[in-house]
SEFI-706627 format. One record per atom (N, C-alpha, C, O): x negated, y, z. Coordinates in steps of 0.2 Angstrom, whole numbers, plus 5000, padded with zeros to 4 digits. Atoms other than C-alpha are relative to their C-alpha. Example, Ala and Ser with C-alpha at 12.3 -4.5 7.8 and 13.67 -1.06 7.14 Angstrom:
# SEFI-706627
499649945000
493849785039
499650065000
499150055003
500449944999
493249955036
500450055003
500150115004
END
This chain:
# SEFI-706627
499749945000
455955125295
500349964993
500049934989
499350035007
457655075282
500050074996
499750124996
499749935005
458355185269
500350055002
500350104999
499549954997
459455275281
499650045003
499650105003
500649954996
457955325292
499650064996
499550114998
500449955006
457055415276
500550044999
500250104998
499449975000
458855485274
500150065004
500150125003
499849954993
459055575291
499450024999
499550085000
500449974998
457455615291
499750074994
499450124995
500349945006
457055705273
500650055002
500550115002
499549934999
458955805277
499950015005
500050075005
500149964994
458555845294
499450064999
499550125001
500549965000
456755915290
500350054994
500250114995
499949955007
457555995273
500550055003
500550115001
499849954998
458956075284
499750065005
499950125006
500549964995
457556135296
499550064996
499350124998
500149945004
456856235283
500450054995
500250114993
499449945002
458356305275
500150045005
500250105004
499949954996
458656365292
499750065001
499950115003
500549954999
457056465293
500150054994
500250114994
499849945005
457256545276
500750045001
500750105000
499549944999
458856615279
500250035004
500650085003
500149954995
458656665295
499350055001
499350105004
500549975002
456956725292
500250074996
500050124999
499849955001
457756825279
500250045002
499950105002
499549964996
459056905288
499550055005
499650115006
500449964994
457656945302
499450054996
499050094999
500649955004
456557035287
500650054999
500550115000
499449945003
458157145281
499950045008
499550085010
500049954991
458457195300
499350035002
499450095005
500649974997
456557235304
499850064996
499550104999
500349975005
456357325287
500650075003
500450125006
499649944999
457957445290
499850025007
499950085008
500349964994
457257475309
499450064998
499250115002
500849974999
455557535301
499950034993
499450054991
499849945007
456157635284
499750065003
499150085001
500449914998
455657805292
499449985000
499149994995
500650004997
454257755301
499549984990
499050014988
500450015006
453657675282
500050074995
499550084992
499949965006
454357815272
499550075004
499350125000
500349934995
453457955286
499249994999
498850044999
500950034998
451757855286
499850014993
499250024992
500350025005
451757835268
499749924998
499249904996
500350075001
451557645268
499949984994
500449994990
500150035007
450857575252
500649935000
500749895005
499750064999
452057445245
499849925001
500249875002
500450075000
450757305244
500149985007
500449945009
500150004992
450357335262
500749985004
500649935008
499450024999
452257315266
500249924999
500449885003
499850075000
452657155259
499349975002
499549915003
500450044996
450957085265
500250005008
500149955011
499849994994
451557145281
500849945001
500849905006
499650064999
453157035280
499949944998
500249894999
500250095002
452256885273
499549985007
499249925008
500450014994
451356905291
500549975005
500549935009
499450004991
453156935302
500349944997
500849935000
499550055002
453956785293
499649945005
500049905008
500350054997
452656665302
500250015009
500249965013
500249974994
452756765319
500949995003
501149965008
499450004998
454756775319
500349914999
500849895002
500050064999
454656585315
499849975005
500249945008
499950044995
453756525327
500250015007
500149965011
499649994996
454656635340
500449975000
500549965006
499350014998
456256575337
500149934998
500649904997
499850085005
455756385331
500349975005
500749945002
499550044997
456756315347
500650014998
501049964998
499349985003
458256395340
500149974992
500649934990
499850045007
457756345321
500249944999
500649924995
499850095002
457656155325
500749985003
501049935000
499450004997
459156155335
500650034997
501150005000
499649975005
460356255323
499849944994
500349904994
500150055005
459656125309
500149925005
500349875002
499650074998
460155975321
500749995000
501049944999
499050014999
461956025325
500050014995
500349964994
499749985005
462256085308
500149924995
500549894992
500150075004
461555925299
500449955003
500849925000
499550064997
462355805313
500750015001
501049965003
499549985000
463855895313
500349974995
500849934996
499950035006
464055855295
500249924999
500649894996
500050074999
463755685298
500449975003
500549925002
499550014996
465055675310
500650014998
501149975001
499649955001
466255795301
500349934993
500949924992
499650055005
466355635286
499949935003
499849885000
499950064999
466355495297
499549964999
499749904999
500550035002
464655425292
499649995008
499349945008
500450034994
463955415310
500449955003
500249905006
499750074998
465455305315
499949954996
499949894999
500050055003
465255205302
499249955001
499249895000
500750035000
463355165305
500149995009
499749955011
500050044995
463755135323
500649935001
500649895006
499550055002
465355035316
499649945000
500049895003
500550055002
463954905312
499749975006
499449925006
500150044995
463554875328
499050045001
498650015005
500649964999
461955005328
499950035006
500350085006
500149954992
461455075347
500050064995
499950074989
500149925001
461555255347
499250035001
499050074998
500849975000
459755265352
499349984993
498750004992
500550015006
459255175336
500150064994
499750084990
499949955005
460155305326
499650075003
499550124999
500649964997
459055425337
499450024998
499150074998
500750015000
457455365331
499850074995
499450114996
500449955004
457355475315
500150055000
499850094996
500149924998
457855625321
499350015006
499150065007
500449994995
456555595336
499050004995
498550044996
500649995003
455055555322
500250064995
499750074991
499949945003
455855705312
499650055003
499250085000
500149944996
455555825327
499450005002
499250055004
500750024999
453855745331
499750014997
499150024999
500249995005
453455785314
499850095000
499350134999
499849924999
454055965316
499650025005
499250075004
500449984993
453255985334
499350014998
499050065000
500749995001
451555945326
499950054996
499450094997
500149955004
451656065313
500250085002
500050134999
500049954995
452156195325
499550005007
499550055010
500550004995
450856155339
499450024994
499250084995
500549965007
449456195321
500150055001
499650085001
499949945003
450456345318
499950055006
499650105004
500149984995
450456405337
499350035001
499150085002
500650004995
448756375342
499550054995
499250104997
500549975006
447656415324
500550074995
500450124993
499849955005
448956495311
500350065002
500150115000
499849944999
449956625318
499850045001
500050104999
500449974998
448856695327
499650064993
499750124993
500449985005
447856735311
500750054997
500650104994
499449975004
449556795304
500150075003
500150125000
500049964995
449756895319
499650084999
499750144999
500549955001
448156995316
500250054995
500150114996
499849945006
448757075299
500550035002
500550095000
499549975000
450457115305
500050045007
500450085008
499949944994
449957215322
499550054995
499750114995
500449985002
448557275312
500450074995
500350134995
499749965003
449957365300
500350045004
500350105004
499649964995
451157405314
499750075003
500050125004
500449954996
449757515323
499850064994
499750114995
500249945005
449357605306
500750034997
500650094995
499449975004
451057635300
500750015004
501150055002
499350004996
452457615313
499850025008
500150075010
500149964991
451757635333
499650054999
499250034995
500449984998
450857775337
499350005003
499349995009
500750024998
448957755339
499750025009
499750085011
500449984993
448157735357
499550054999
499050054995
500549945000
447157885360
499550015007
499150055008
500150004993
446657845379
500149955000
500549924997
500050074995
446157705390
500449995004
500950035003
499550014994
447057645405
499350065004
498850085002
500149944997
446557775419
499549945006
499649885008
500250044993
445257725433
500049914999
500449875001
500150095002
444457545425
499449985004
498850015004
500550044995
443457435437
499949924995
500349874994
499850075005
442557295425
499249955005
498749975009
500750034998
441157185431
499549954995
499749894994
500150015007
439957145417
499649935003
499449894998
500550054998
438857015428
500049995005
500450035008
499950004993
438756945445
499850055005
500050065011
500249944996
437757085451
500050074996
499550114996
500249935004
438257235439
500850025000
501349984999
499349975001
439857335440
500150054997
499650094998
500049945002
440357475432
501050034999
501550004999
499449954999
441757605432
500150064997
499850114999
499949955003
442657725421
500850035001
501350005001
499649974998
443757855426
500650004992
501350004993
499649975006
444457895407
499749984994
499149994994
500450025009
444057835388
500550054997
501150044997
499649985007
444557955374
499849984994
499249994992
500150045006
444757855359
499950054994
499550044990
500249955007
444857995346
499550045000
499450064994
500449975000
443458075353
499349985000
498850024999
500550035000
442357945356
499649995008
499049965008
500449974994
441957995375
500449975006
501049985006
499950014995
442057925392
500250055004
500450105001
499849944997
442358025407
499849965007
499949915008
500150034994
441657995425
499749945002
500149905005
500150075004
440657845421
499349975007
498850015007
500350044997
439757735434
499749945001
500149895002
500350085002
438557585433
499749975009
499350005012
500450024994
438157485452
499849934997
500149894994
500550085000
436857345453
500049975007
499850015012
499950024994
437057245468
499549935002
499649884999
500450075000
435857115475
500149975009
499749975014
499750034995
436757015487
500650045004
501250065002
499549954998
437757125500
499650084998
499950144998
500249935002
436457275494
500150054994
500050024988
500149965005
436657405483
499350054998
499050105000
500549985001
435257425474
499650074996
499050114997
500049935002
435457575462
500649994998
501049944997
499349995003
436957665455
499850074996
499650124998
500049955007
436957765440
500750055000
501350024999
499549965003
438157925438
499950034993
499450044991
500149965006
438658005421
500850045000
501450015001
499349965001
439858145417
500449964995
501049944995
499750035005
440058085402
499749924996
499249914998
500550045003
439657925390
500450004993
500950034992
499750035007
439957865371
499849954998
499349935001
500350055002
439857745361
499849974992
500149994988
500449985007
438857705346
500249914997
499849874997
499950045003
439657575337
499649954996
499649894997
500550025003
438257535325
499449965003
499349905002
500550034995
436857495337
500249975007
499949935010
499750044995
437957445350
499850015006
499749975011
500250004993
437257545365
500450075001
500650114997
499649964996
438057655377
499550094999
498950085001
500249974999
437457845376
500050055008
500550095007
500049974995
437357935395
499950075000
499350084998
500349945000
437458115397
500150025007
500550005010
500049974992
437058225414
500049935005
500549915009
500150064995
436458065423
499950035006
499750095007
500449994994
435958045441
500049935001
500549905002
500350074998
435157885446
499750005009
499250035011
500050024993
435157825465
499749945001
500049885000
500450075001
433857695468
500049995009
499750045012
500250034994
433757595486
499749944999
500049894997
500350074998
432257495490
499949995008
499350025010
500150014993
432357455508
500150045004
500650045007
499949944997
432057605517
499850064998
499850115001
500349945005
431357705503
500850014996
501249964996
499449985003
432857805494
499750054994
499550104996
500349955006
432357895476
500850024995
501349984995
499749995003
433458005466
499950044995
499550094997
500349985006
433158055448
500850044996
501450024996
499449985005
434258165437
499650024993
499150064992
500249985008
434058175418
500450014996
501049994997
499349975005
435158245403
500449954996
501049944996
499650065004
435458085393
499449945000
498849934999
500450054999
435157915395
500249944996
500649904998
499850085006
435357755381
500049935004
499449925006
499750074998
435957585388
500349944997
500849964994
499650045001
436457435382
500449965004
500049925007
499650024997
437957375391
500549944995
500749954990
499650045004
438957215387
500850004999
501149954998
499349975000
440657305385
500150064996
499750104995
499849935005
441457415372
500550045003
500750035009
499449934998
442757545374
500649964999
501149985002
499350065001
444157405369
500349975006
500849965007
499950024994
443757345385
500550025006
500849995010
499749964995
444457465395
500750035001
501050065005
499249995000
446357475389
500349914999
500049864996
499950085000
447257305392
500650014996
501150044998
499650005003
448157275377
500449935000
500149884998
499650064998
449557145380
500249974991
500449914990
500050035008
449757115359
499549985000
499549934997
500550065003
448057045360
500149955000
499849924995
500150085000
448456895365
500449964995
500349904994
499750035004
449556855351
499750014994
500050024989
500550005007
448156875338
499449955000
499049934995
500550034997
446956775346
500149924998
500649904999
499750075001
446956585341
499649975007
499250015011
499950034993
446656465356
499449995003
499349985009
500649984996
444856455358
499850064999
499450085003
500249924997
444656635354
500350025006
499950055010
499550014994
446056635369
499649995007
499650035012
500450034996
444956535380
499450045003
499450055009
500649955002
443356645377
500350065003
500250085009
499649934996
444356805382
500249995005
500150035008
499850034993
445056725397
499450015004
499450055009
500650004998
443356685401
499750055001
499650065007
500349935002
442556855397
500550055005
500350105008
499849934995
443956955408
500049975007
500050015012
500350034992
443656815424
499550045000
499750085005
500649994998
441856875423
500050095000
499650125004
499949944999
442457055421
500450025007
500650085007
499650014993
443357025439
500850044999
501150065003
499150005003
445157055429
500349935004
500149875003
499750044997
446356955440
500649994997
500849944996
499450005003
447857005431
499949964994
499649984989
500250045008
447656865416
500749964999
500849934994
499550055002
449356785418
500450034994
500849994991
499749995007
449956865403
499849964995
500249944990
500450025005
448556775394
500249935000
500449904995
499650064999
449056615402
500649984999
500849924999
499450025000
450756615399
500049974991
500149914989
500250015006
450256635381
499949954997
500249924992
500350065002
449056505379
500449925001
500349874997
499750084999
450356355388
500550014995
500749964991
499349995003
451856435380
499949974991
500349954987
500250045010
450956365360
500149945000
500349914994
499850075001
451056195367
500749995003
501049945000
499350014996
452756205377
500549994997
500949954997
499649995004
453556265363
500549944997
501149924999
500050065003
453456115352
500449965004
501049955003
499750044994
453956015365
500850025002
501349985002
499249974998
455556115369
500349984995
500949964997
499750015006
456056075351
500149925000
500649914997
500050064999
455855895353
500849995005
501349965004
499350004994
457155915369
500750014996
501149984995
499349965004
458456025360
500149964995
500649984993
499650035005
458655905345
500249945004
500549905000
499850074997
458955755356
500750025003
501250005002
499549975000
460155865364
500850034996
501450034998
499849985008
460855925347
500549954998
501149954998
499950065002
461055755341
500649975006
501149955004
499550034994
461955695358
500750054998
501350024997
499549945001
463155855355
500350004994
500950024995
499849995008
463555865336
500149935000
500449944995
500050065003
463655675334
500849975001
501049924998
499350004998
465555675339
500450034996
500450094997
499749985002
466755705329
500750035004
501150005007
499549964997
467955855334
500450054997
500050074992
499649965001
469355965330
499650065001
499550085006
500349945002
468456115323
499450014995
499350064992
500750015004
466856035314
499550035003
499550065008
500549965000
465456115312
499850055003
499250065005
500049944997
465756275320
500249995009
500050045012
499950044993
466256205337
499349995003
499150005008
500450034996
464656125338
499350054999
498850045001
500449965002
463756275330
499950065007
499450085010
500149944993
464256405344
499849965005
499449995008
500350044994
463956275357
499249985000
498949975005
500850005002
462156245351
499850075002
499550075008
500249915000
461856445349
500050015009
499750055012
499849964993
462556455368
499449965003
499049995007
500450044996
461356315375
499250024998
498850005002
500550005004
459856365364
499950085004
499550095008
500049964995
460256545372
499750015007
499250045009
500250024992
460156485390
499449985000
499150005005
500850024998
458556395387
499650054999
499150055003
500549925002
457656565379
500150055006
499750095006
499849984993
458556645396
499749995004
499550035008
500450014995
457756545406
499250014998
499050055002
500649985002
456156555398
499850065002
499250065005
500149954999
456156735398
500050025008
499750075010
500049984993
456556745418
499449965002
499050005005
500850024995
455056625423
499550034994
499449984990
500549975005
453856705411
500050085003
499550115002
499949944996
454456865422
499650005004
499050025005
500150054994
454256775436
499049995001
498750015006
500750005000
452356745432
499750044999
499150035001
500549955001
451756905425
500050045005
499550065008
499849954995
452657005438
499949995006
499950045011
499750014991
452856905454
499449945001
499549915006
500650064998
451256775452
500249934999
500049895003
499750055000
452156635448
499649964996
499449984991
500450035003
451056505442
500349984992
500849954991
499949985006
450956525423
500249934997
500749934993
499850085003
450956325418
500850005003
501350004999
499550044997
452356285430
500550064996
501050044992
499549955006
453256445421
500249994996
500849984995
499850035007
453256395404
500549935000
501149924998
499550055002
453756235406
500549975005
500849925004
499350014996
455156255420
500549994994
500849944994
499449995005
456356285405
500049924998
500549884998
500250085003
455756115398
500349955005
500649915002
500050064995
455956015414
500950025002
501249985006
499549994997
457556075416
500449984991
500849934991
499750025007
458156055397
500049925000
500449884999
500150074997
457355885401
500749985002
501249964999
499550034996
458455835415
500850024995
501249984995
499250005004
460055905404
500149944995
500549904996
500250045005
459455805389
500349925001
500649894998
500150084996
459355635400
500849985001
501249935000
499150024998
461355665408
500350014993
500749974992
499450015005
462055695390
499849944997
500349904995
500250075004
461155555382
500249965003
500649925000
499450064998
461855445395
500550005000
500849955003
499349984999
463555515395
500249964992
500849934992
499750005009
463555485374
499849935000
500249894997
499750085001
463055315376
500449975003
500649915001
499550064998
464155245388
500650014997
501149974996
499249995004
465655325378
499949974994
500449984990
499950035007
464955215362
500449925002
500549884997
END
């Protein structure tokens, strides 16, 4: 590591955090202007608003991390090129891949921070952000999804037609106990309620049908209390929930949903794999950015920034297309998340080869 390497790393990382601060402030101002009427209508306290934006900054920074690191790379490198500093470095006989080394080290360091943030820190911040939005911005959810089926154990299936969260009442509940291919017991209830303190379900107007080989019995009782391994929250598919779970919590949630018989888990797998793929995207875009911005061109940084933003927009468009195919059309979520990185990696290779041939 030479003095020049430390200079490039320091300036590169400093420009990255400067870009985050500037663009995050702009994003906060835009978000505040959009939600101002909701804040006033729901009498959101000042300190809660301040805490919301404290949690909003990590969210927007993680979401646009590839854009931030790409802009920082383009901006800093184009300044070096405009002042002919890169020309002077290469004129001494320095290979272009040697010039790339401090950028690669800086991008790897920022990628490590992004990995840590994506898997643990940002989900914690998102919990507070979403709690605030549900309280002061969006309307509260009053009903669950309709006709919900859950598998609570290999031999226990439950069904709820609808659950009213405001009244804490569910309607037309069924629990089935199965042994092999035989239905051993089926419990019907007109209404169910949940006790959050005791973690118990109270069933009203209950009919229990039991089947023991050739014998069959029917029992009708007014009320029955059961401990079942699910809560009213499990009856609603909350797509925002995935953002609030750290990766270990997300893995546990996916395992629980698989046990419940939920096959539509691509939303959660995409979120899980995206947290790792995104930092690698920042590394690839750094290489592309250096190759593009290291040449001195007429128009200076403006041309480089415009080209850089266009490339980053194309990358994010590919990412959106592939994740939509995964969540809506069943494309493998791991493949969907990494396809844009593969494409960007191929583009980076050819841009790098073209750049080194021209030196």
